[in-house]
C-alpha positions as a Markdown table, in Angstrom:
| # | Residue | x | y | z |
|---|---|---|---|---|
| 1 | Met | 2.5 | -30.4 | 8.0 |
| 2 | Gln | 5.9 | -31.9 | 8.2 |
| 3 | Lys | 7.6 | -32.6 | 11.5 |
| 4 | Ser | 11.1 | -31.6 | 12.4 |
| 5 | Ala | 13.7 | -33.6 | 10.5 |
| 6 | Val | 15.7 | -34.3 | 13.7 |
| 7 | Ala | 13.7 | -36.1 | 16.4 |
| 8 | Gly | 13.5 | -34.3 | 19.6 |
| 9 | Arg | 15.0 | -31.1 | 18.2 |
| 10 | Thr | 13.2 | -27.9 | 19.2 |
| 11 | Pro | 12.4 | -25.8 | 16.1 |
| 12 | Ala | 14.3 | -22.5 | 16.2 |
| 13 | Arg | 11.3 | -20.7 | 14.7 |
| 14 | Leu | 8.7 | -21.6 | 17.3 |
| 15 | Gly | 10.4 | -22.9 | 20.4 |
| 16 | Thr | 7.8 | -25.6 | 20.7 |
| 17 | Ser | 7.5 | -29.3 | 20.0 |
| 18 | Pro | 7.0 | -30.3 | 16.3 |
| 19 | Ala | 3.6 | -31.8 | 17.1 |
| 20 | Ser | 2.2 | -28.5 | 18.4 |
| 21 | Ala | 3.7 | -26.3 | 15.7 |
| 22 | Ala | 0.4 | -26.0 | 13.8 |
| 23 | Leu | -1.2 | -24.6 | 16.9 |
| 24 | Thr | 1.0 | -21.6 | 17.5 |
| 25 | Leu | 0.1 | -18.1 | 16.5 |
| 26 | Glu | 3.4 | -17.6 | 14.7 |
| 27 | Ser | 2.5 | -20.4 | 12.3 |
| 28 | Leu | -0.5 | -18.4 | 11.2 |
| 29 | Ala | 1.6 | -15.3 | 10.3 |
| 30 | Pro | 2.7 | -16.5 | 6.8 |
| 31 | Tyr | -0.9 | -17.2 | 5.8 |
| 32 | Ala | -2.0 | -13.8 | 6.9 |
| 33 | Leu | 0.9 | -12.1 | 5.2 |
| 34 | Trp | 0.5 | -13.9 | 1.9 |
| 35 | Thr | -3.2 | -13.1 | 1.9 |
| 36 | Leu | -2.4 | -9.4 | 2.7 |
| 37 | Leu | 0.1 | -9.3 | -0.2 |
| 38 | Ala | -2.2 | -10.9 | -2.8 |
| 39 | Ala | -5.2 | -8.8 | -1.7 |
| 40 | Gly | -3.2 | -5.6 | -1.4 |
| 41 | Leu | -1.7 | -6.0 | -4.9 |
| 42 | Gly | -5.2 | -6.8 | -6.2 |
| 43 | Glu | -6.8 | -3.7 | -4.8 |
| 44 | Leu | -3.8 | -1.6 | -6.0 |
| 45 | Phe | -4.2 | -2.6 | -9.6 |
| 46 | Leu | -7.9 | -3.4 | -9.9 |
| 47 | Tyr | -9.3 | -0.8 | -7.5 |
| 48 | Arg | -7.0 | 2.1 | -7.0 |
| 49 | Met | -5.6 | 2.2 | -10.6 |
| 50 | Leu | -8.4 | 0.7 | -12.7 |
| 51 | Ser | -11.3 | 2.6 | -11.1 |
| 52 | Arg | -9.6 | 5.9 | -11.9 |
| 53 | Ile | -9.5 | 5.3 | -15.7 |
| 54 | Gly | -13.2 | 4.7 | -15.9 |
| 55 | Val | -13.6 | 7.9 | -18.0 |
| 56 | His | -11.8 | 6.2 | -20.8 |
| 57 | Ile | -13.9 | 3.0 | -20.7 |
| 58 | Pro | -16.8 | 2.7 | -23.2 |
| 59 | Lys | -20.1 | 3.3 | -21.5 |
| 60 | Glu | -21.7 | 0.1 | -22.9 |
| 61 | Gly | -20.9 | -3.3 | -24.2 |
| 62 | Val | -18.6 | -6.2 | -23.0 |
| 63 | Val | -15.7 | -3.9 | -22.2 |
| 64 | Leu | -17.8 | -2.1 | -19.6 |
| 65 | Asp | -19.1 | -5.3 | -18.1 |
| 66 | Val | -15.5 | -6.6 | -17.8 |
| 67 | Tyr | -14.4 | -3.3 | -16.3 |
| 68 | Asn | -17.1 | -3.3 | -13.7 |
| 69 | Ala | -16.4 | -6.9 | -12.8 |
| 70 | Leu | -12.7 | -6.2 | -12.3 |
| 71 | Val | -13.4 | -3.1 | -10.2 |
| 72 | Arg | -15.8 | -5.1 | -8.0 |
| 73 | Thr | -13.0 | -7.7 | -7.6 |
| 74 | Gly | -10.6 | -4.9 | -6.6 |
| 75 | Ser | -13.1 | -3.6 | -4.1 |
| 76 | Phe | -13.5 | -7.0 | -2.6 |
| 77 | Ala | -9.7 | -7.3 | -2.5 |
| 78 | Phe | -9.5 | -4.0 | -0.6 |
| 79 | Asn | -12.0 | -5.3 | 2.0 |
| 80 | Val | -9.9 | -8.5 | 2.4 |
| 81 | Ser | -6.6 | -6.6 | 2.7 |
| 82 | Ser | -8.2 | -4.2 | 5.2 |
| 83 | Val | -9.0 | -7.1 | 7.5 |
| 84 | Ala | -5.8 | -9.1 | 6.8 |
| 85 | Val | -3.5 | -6.1 | 7.7 |
| 86 | Phe | -4.9 | -6.1 | 11.2 |
| 87 | Leu | -4.4 | -9.8 | 11.6 |
| 88 | Ala | -0.8 | -9.6 | 10.2 |
| 89 | Leu | 0.0 | -6.6 | 12.4 |
| 90 | Gly | -1.2 | -8.4 | 15.5 |
| 91 | Leu | 0.7 | -11.6 | 14.7 |
| 92 | Leu | 3.9 | -9.7 | 14.0 |
| 93 | Ala | 3.6 | -7.7 | 17.2 |
| 94 | Tyr | 3.2 | -11.0 | 19.1 |
| 95 | Thr | 6.2 | -12.5 | 17.3 |
| 96 | Cys | 8.3 | -9.4 | 18.1 |
| 97 | Ala | 7.3 | -9.6 | 21.7 |
| 98 | Arg | 8.5 | -13.2 | 21.9 |
| 99 | Arg | 11.7 | -12.7 | 19.9 |
| 100 | Trp | 13.0 | -9.3 | 21.2 |
| 101 | Gly | 12.6 | -10.0 | 24.9 |
| 102 | Ser | 13.0 | -7.2 | 27.5 |
| 103 | Arg | 16.8 | -6.7 | 27.7 |
| 104 | Gln | 16.7 | -3.5 | 25.5 |
| 105 | Pro | 14.1 | -1.0 | 26.5 |
| 106 | Leu | 13.2 | 0.1 | 23.0 |
| 107 | Arg | 12.6 | -3.5 | 21.8 |
| 108 | Ala | 10.7 | -4.3 | 24.9 |
| 109 | Val | 8.2 | -1.4 | 24.5 |
| 110 | Thr | 7.8 | -1.5 | 20.7 |
| 111 | Pro | 5.5 | -4.5 | 20.4 |
| 112 | Ala | 3.1 | -2.9 | 22.9 |
| 113 | Leu | 3.3 | 0.3 | 20.8 |
| 114 | Ile | 2.5 | -1.7 | 17.7 |
| 115 | Ala | -0.5 | -3.2 | 19.4 |
| 116 | Ala | -1.7 | 0.2 | 20.6 |
| 117 | Phe | -1.3 | 1.6 | 17.1 |
| 118 | Gly | -3.4 | -1.3 | 15.7 |
| 119 | Ala | -6.1 | -0.6 | 18.3 |
| 120 | Val | -6.2 | 3.1 | 17.5 |
| 121 | Ser | -6.3 | 2.3 | 13.7 |
| 122 | Leu | -9.3 | -0.1 | 14.4 |
| 123 | Leu | -11.1 | 2.7 | 16.3 |
| 124 | Phe | -10.6 | 5.1 | 13.4 |
| 125 | Ala | -12.2 | 2.6 | 11.1 |
| 126 | Phe | -15.5 | 3.2 | 13.0 |
| 127 | Val | -15.4 | 6.9 | 13.9 |
| 128 | Asp | -14.9 | 10.1 | 12.0 |
| 129 | Glu | -11.6 | 11.7 | 13.2 |
| 130 | Gly | -11.0 | 15.4 | 13.1 |
| 131 | His | -7.8 | 17.2 | 12.1 |
| 132 | Ser | -6.4 | 17.0 | 15.6 |
| 133 | Ala | -7.0 | 13.2 | 15.7 |
| 134 | Lys | -5.4 | 12.8 | 12.3 |
| 135 | Leu | -2.4 | 14.8 | 13.4 |
| 136 | Ala | -2.0 | 12.7 | 16.5 |
| 137 | Tyr | -2.4 | 9.5 | 14.5 |
| 138 | Gly | 0.2 | 10.5 | 11.9 |
| 139 | Ala | 2.6 | 11.5 | 14.6 |
| 140 | Phe | 2.1 | 8.1 | 16.3 |
| 141 | Ser | 2.8 | 6.4 | 13.0 |
| 142 | Ala | 6.0 | 8.5 | 12.4 |
| 143 | Gly | 7.3 | 7.8 | 15.9 |
| 144 | Leu | 6.7 | 4.1 | 15.5 |
| 145 | Met | 8.7 | 4.2 | 12.2 |
| 146 | Ile | 11.5 | 6.0 | 13.9 |
| 147 | Ala | 11.6 | 3.3 | 16.6 |
| 148 | Leu | 11.7 | 0.5 | 14.0 |
| 149 | Ala | 14.5 | 2.2 | 12.1 |
| 150 | Thr | 16.4 | 2.6 | 15.4 |
| 151 | Ile | 16.0 | -1.1 | 16.1 |
| 152 | Ala | 17.2 | -2.0 | 12.6 |
| 153 | Trp | 20.3 | 0.3 | 12.8 |
| 154 | Thr | 21.3 | -1.0 | 16.3 |
| 155 | Asp | 20.9 | -4.7 | 15.3 |
| 156 | Ser | 24.4 | -6.1 | 14.9 |
| 157 | Arg | 23.1 | -9.1 | 12.9 |
| 158 | Ser | 21.6 | -6.9 | 10.2 |
| 159 | Asp | 23.6 | -6.2 | 7.1 |
| 160 | Pro | 24.4 | -2.6 | 6.0 |
| 161 | Phe | 22.2 | -2.7 | 2.9 |
| 162 | Arg | 19.2 | -3.9 | 4.9 |
| 163 | Lys | 19.8 | -1.0 | 7.4 |
| 164 | Ala | 20.2 | 1.4 | 4.5 |
| 165 | Thr | 16.9 | 0.2 | 2.9 |
| 166 | Val | 15.0 | 0.6 | 6.2 |
| 167 | Gly | 16.6 | 4.0 | 6.8 |
| 168 | Leu | 15.7 | 5.3 | 3.4 |
| 169 | Ile | 12.1 | 4.0 | 3.6 |
| 170 | Val | 11.6 | 5.7 | 7.0 |
| 171 | Leu | 13.2 | 8.9 | 5.8 |
| 172 | Ala | 10.9 | 9.0 | 2.8 |
| 173 | Tyr | 7.9 | 8.4 | 4.9 |
| 174 | Leu | 8.9 | 11.1 | 7.4 |
| 175 | Phe | 9.4 | 13.7 | 4.6 |
| 176 | Ala | 6.0 | 12.8 | 3.1 |
| 177 | Gln | 4.4 | 12.9 | 6.5 |
| 178 | Tyr | 5.8 | 16.4 | 7.1 |
| 179 | Tyr | 3.8 | 17.4 | 4.1 |
| 180 | Thr | 0.6 | 15.8 | 5.4 |
| 181 | Leu | 0.9 | 16.5 | 9.1 |
| 182 | Ser | 1.9 | 20.1 | 8.7 |
| 183 | Asn | -1.2 | 20.8 | 6.7 |
| 184 | Gln | -3.3 | 19.0 | 9.2 |
| 185 | Ala | -1.7 | 21.0 | 12.0 |
| 186 | Tyr | -2.5 | 24.2 | 10.3 |
| 187 | Arg | -6.1 | 23.1 | 9.7 |
| 188 | Ala | -6.4 | 22.1 | 13.4 |
| 189 | Leu | -5.2 | 25.6 | 14.4 |
| 190 | Asp | -7.5 | 27.3 | 11.8 |
| 191 | Leu | -4.5 | 28.8 | 10.0 |
| 192 | Thr | -5.0 | 29.8 | 6.4 |
| 193 | Ala | -1.4 | 30.1 | 5.4 |
| 194 | Ala | 0.5 | 27.3 | 3.8 |
| 195 | Pro | 3.1 | 25.4 | 6.0 |
| 196 | Pro | 6.7 | 26.1 | 5.0 |
| 197 | Gln | 8.7 | 23.9 | 2.7 |
| 198 | Thr | 6.0 | 21.3 | 2.2 |
| 199 | Ala | 6.5 | 21.0 | -1.6 |
| 200 | Arg | 10.3 | 20.6 | -1.0 |
| 201 | Ala | 9.7 | 17.9 | 1.6 |
| 202 | Leu | 7.5 | 15.9 | -0.8 |
| 203 | Glu | 10.2 | 16.2 | -3.5 |
| 204 | Met | 12.8 | 14.9 | -1.1 |
| 205 | Ala | 10.5 | 12.0 | -0.2 |
| 206 | Glu | 10.2 | 11.1 | -3.9 |
| 207 | Leu | 14.0 | 11.3 | -4.3 |
| 208 | Leu | 14.4 | 8.9 | -1.4 |
| 209 | Val | 11.9 | 6.5 | -3.0 |
| 210 | Val | 14.1 | 6.3 | -6.0 |
| 211 | Ala | 17.1 | 5.8 | -3.9 |
| 212 | Thr | 15.3 | 3.0 | -2.0 |
| 213 | Ala | 14.6 | 1.2 | -5.3 |
| 214 | Leu | 18.2 | 1.3 | -6.2 |
| 215 | Val | 19.4 | 0.0 | -2.8 |
| 216 | Ala | 16.7 | -2.7 | -2.9 |
| 217 | Phe | 17.9 | -3.9 | -6.3 |
| 218 | Trp | 21.5 | -4.1 | -5.0 |
| 219 | Arg | 20.5 | -5.9 | -1.8 |
| 220 | Trp | 17.9 | -8.4 | -3.2 |
| 221 | Ser | 18.3 | -8.9 | -6.9 |
| 222 | Gly | 21.4 | -11.0 | -6.8 |
| 223 | Val | 23.6 | -8.5 | -8.6 |
| 224 | Arg | 26.1 | -8.5 | -5.8 |
| 225 | Ala | 27.3 | -11.8 | -7.1 |
| 226 | Gly | 29.2 | -9.8 | -9.7 |
| 227 | Leu | 30.1 | -11.1 | -13.1 |
| 228 | Ser | 28.6 | -14.5 | -12.1 |
| 229 | Trp | 25.1 | -13.0 | -11.8 |
| 230 | Arg | 22.7 | -13.8 | -14.6 |
| 231 | Pro | 19.2 | -12.3 | -14.3 |
| 232 | Ser | 16.5 | -14.8 | -14.8 |
| 233 | Pro | 14.1 | -14.6 | -17.7 |
| 234 | Val | 11.3 | -13.7 | -15.3 |
| 235 | Gln | 13.4 | -10.8 | -13.9 |
| 236 | Leu | 14.1 | -9.5 | -17.3 |
| 237 | Gly | 10.5 | -9.9 | -18.4 |
| 238 | Val | 8.9 | -8.2 | -15.4 |
| 239 | Ala | 11.5 | -5.3 | -15.4 |
| 240 | Gly | 11.0 | -4.8 | -19.1 |
| 241 | Leu | 7.2 | -4.9 | -18.8 |
| 242 | Leu | 7.1 | -2.4 | -16.0 |
| 243 | Val | 9.4 | 0.0 | -17.8 |
| 244 | Phe | 7.5 | -0.4 | -21.1 |
| 245 | Ala | 4.1 | 0.1 | -19.4 |
| 246 | Phe | 5.3 | 3.1 | -17.4 |
| 247 | Leu | 6.9 | 4.9 | -20.4 |
| 248 | Gly | 4.0 | 4.0 | -22.6 |
| 249 | Ala | 1.5 | 5.5 | -20.3 |
| 250 | Tyr | 3.2 | 8.9 | -20.6 |
| 251 | Arg | 3.0 | 9.1 | -24.3 |
| 252 | Gly | 0.4 | 10.9 | -26.3 |
| 253 | Glu | -2.7 | 12.7 | -25.0 |
| 254 | Asp | -3.3 | 10.5 | -22.0 |
| 255 | Ser | -0.1 | 11.5 | -20.1 |
| 256 | Ser | -2.1 | 13.6 | -17.6 |
| 257 | Thr | -4.2 | 10.6 | -16.7 |
| 258 | Ala | -1.1 | 8.5 | -16.1 |
| 259 | Ala | 0.3 | 11.3 | -13.8 |
| 260 | Ile | -3.0 | 11.4 | -11.9 |
| 261 | Leu | -2.8 | 7.6 | -11.5 |
| 262 | Ser | 0.6 | 7.8 | -10.1 |
| 263 | Leu | -0.3 | 10.5 | -7.6 |
| 264 | Trp | -3.5 | 8.8 | -6.4 |
| 265 | Thr | -2.2 | 5.3 | -6.2 |
| 266 | Val | 1.3 | 5.5 | -4.8 |
| 267 | Gly | 1.6 | 9.2 | -4.1 |
| 268 | Leu | 4.3 | 10.2 | -6.5 |
| 269 | Thr | 4.2 | 13.5 | -8.4 |
| 270 | Leu | 6.9 | 12.4 | -10.8 |
| 271 | Tyr | 8.8 | 15.7 | -10.8 |
| 272 | Leu | 12.0 | 14.0 | -11.6 |
| 273 | Pro | 12.8 | 13.0 | -15.3 |
| 274 | Leu | 10.6 | 10.1 | -16.3 |
| 275 | Pro | 13.6 | 7.8 | -17.2 |
| 276 | Val | 14.7 | 8.0 | -13.6 |
| 277 | Tyr | 11.4 | 6.6 | -12.4 |
| 278 | Ala | 11.3 | 4.0 | -15.2 |
| 279 | Leu | 14.8 | 2.8 | -14.2 |
| 280 | Ala | 13.9 | 2.7 | -10.5 |
| 281 | Leu | 10.6 | 0.8 | -11.2 |
| 282 | Gly | 12.3 | -1.8 | -13.4 |
| 283 | Leu | 15.1 | -2.4 | -11.0 |
| 284 | Tyr | 12.7 | -2.7 | -8.1 |
| 285 | Gly | 10.6 | -5.1 | -10.0 |
| 286 | Ala | 13.7 | -7.3 | -10.7 |
| 287 | Ala | 14.6 | -7.2 | -7.0 |
| 288 | Leu | 11.0 | -8.3 | -6.0 |
| 289 | Val | 10.9 | -11.1 | -8.5 |
| 290 | Ala | 14.3 | -12.4 | -7.4 |
| 291 | Cys | 13.2 | -12.2 | -3.7 |
| 292 | Leu | 9.9 | -14.0 | -4.4 |
| 293 | Gly | 11.9 | -16.7 | -6.2 |
| 294 | Arg | 14.2 | -17.2 | -3.3 |
| 295 | Ala | 11.2 | -17.3 | -0.9 |
| 296 | Arg | 9.9 | -20.3 | -2.7 |
| 297 | Arg | 13.1 | -22.2 | -1.9 |
| 298 | Asp | 14.1 | -20.7 | 1.4 |
| 299 | Pro | 11.5 | -19.6 | 4.0 |
| 300 | Ala | 14.0 | -17.1 | 5.5 |
| 301 | Trp | 13.4 | -14.9 | 2.4 |
| 302 | Val | 9.6 | -14.9 | 2.9 |
| 303 | Pro | 9.5 | -11.7 | 5.1 |
| 304 | Asp | 11.7 | -9.7 | 2.7 |
| 305 | Ala | 9.7 | -10.8 | -0.3 |
| 306 | Ile | 6.4 | -9.8 | 1.2 |
| 307 | Ala | 7.8 | -6.6 | 2.5 |
| 308 | Leu | 9.0 | -5.5 | -0.9 |
| 309 | Gly | 5.6 | -6.4 | -2.4 |
| 310 | Leu | 3.7 | -4.4 | 0.3 |
| 311 | Leu | 5.7 | -1.2 | 0.0 |
| 312 | Pro | 4.0 | -0.1 | -3.3 |
| 313 | Val | 0.6 | -1.1 | -1.7 |
| 314 | Ala | 1.3 | 1.3 | 1.1 |
| 315 | Gly | 2.4 | 4.1 | -1.2 |
| 316 | Leu | 4.2 | 7.2 | -0.1 |
| 317 | Thr | 1.8 | 9.7 | 1.3 |
| 318 | Leu | -0.2 | 7.3 | 3.5 |
| 319 | Asp | -3.5 | 9.0 | 3.2 |
| 320 | Leu | -5.5 | 6.2 | 4.8 |
| 321 | Thr | -5.1 | 4.3 | 8.1 |
| 322 | Tyr | -5.0 | 1.2 | 6.0 |
| 323 | Gln | -1.9 | 2.5 | 4.2 |
| 324 | His | -0.2 | 3.4 | 7.5 |
| 325 | Leu | -0.8 | -0.2 | 8.7 |
| 326 | Val | 0.6 | -1.7 | 5.5 |
| 327 | Ala | 3.7 | 0.4 | 5.8 |
| 328 | Ile | 4.3 | -0.6 | 9.4 |
| 329 | Val | 3.8 | -4.3 | 8.5 |
| 330 | Ala | 6.4 | -3.9 | 5.7 |
| 331 | Leu | 8.9 | -2.3 | 8.0 |
| 332 | Leu | 8.4 | -4.9 | 10.7 |
| 333 | Leu | 9.1 | -7.7 | 8.2 |
| 334 | Leu | 12.3 | -6.0 | 7.2 |
| 335 | Val | 13.4 | -5.3 | 10.8 |
| 336 | Gln | 12.5 | -8.4 | 12.7 |
| 337 | Pro | 14.4 | -11.7 | 12.4 |
| 338 | Pro | 13.2 | -14.2 | 9.8 |
| 339 | Leu | 10.1 | -16.2 | 10.5 |
| 340 | Ala | 12.2 | -19.4 | 9.9 |
| 341 | Pro | 15.9 | -20.2 | 9.9 |
| 342 | Ser | 17.6 | -20.3 | 6.5 |
| 343 | Gly | 17.2 | -23.6 | 4.8 |
| 344 | Ala | 14.4 | -24.7 | 7.1 |
| 345 | Glu | 12.0 | -27.2 | 5.6 |
| 346 | Asn | 8.5 | -26.2 | 6.7 |
| 347 | Pro | 5.7 | -26.0 | 4.2 |
| 348 | Val | 3.8 | -23.6 | 6.4 |
| 349 | Leu | 6.2 | -20.8 | 5.6 |
| 350 | Val | 6.0 | -21.2 | 1.9 |
| 351 | Ala | 2.3 | -21.9 | 1.7 |
């Protein structure tokens, strides 16, 4: 752990002396967030995705052994991320309470609402909730997202493309939650009819997901540099691999399996033309790679990098309390100030 470069200078990130920096709760946040990101991506690929293609795996031999080992690893990653998300949410709520102060009522009450949301989510992990409880929980989550979007849009320090990204993410979640919550409301009221416009709402949510990917590419990939921008080989490689894997999965007889994977992992029905999704996926991958690269050099980019990585983990339809929590963590990272000032030299933030 390095001390501040200037003797006697109070670090802007913590507001404490350099010697006590390692003892603060805020200094634990990056560790919890990186753990959540690594475990979340692990469970997304090895558990949610891989476990659903078991029907195509040979029922004996080395391939089956490897498959079972990978799925068990993904299940373990899910358990780790399920714990890490509570830790990350609590630390971020504490950070927001310290940074936002009490001058603006919405910012003053939001950290307490985040803590309450985490407590309710923890309770739901141990009890079986009914349709009414699920409805109330989903409404709580949606209200919290609206509050975070409002904070982002009223922040004079935030740039327009960050505000647009947060706004599109929240709108996508709200449309998707209308689909989920309206069905839960009808079940709670014992209504057999289908809620109105649910399919259209889900389609609108997917369209907003594609728009979010495009805005994220413009905001974080480096393309705003204009003609001087040169994508890195890693950006090109990751974007190309994602596009190739996506389009390859929808060729031949297994296209239905690929569609089911998309629906049950990230909640997309893929009603738009496939090239649209392929383009959005490739551009989003390029933005994520660029953001992760910047995060290695500048700790101020760490929250954005982790947030972009967590959004696919949360998915769109938020069927689990775990996914609600991951989505709130991602939004918090995009809304709150950086965990460290740009250019700060602190190995904790890039651990």
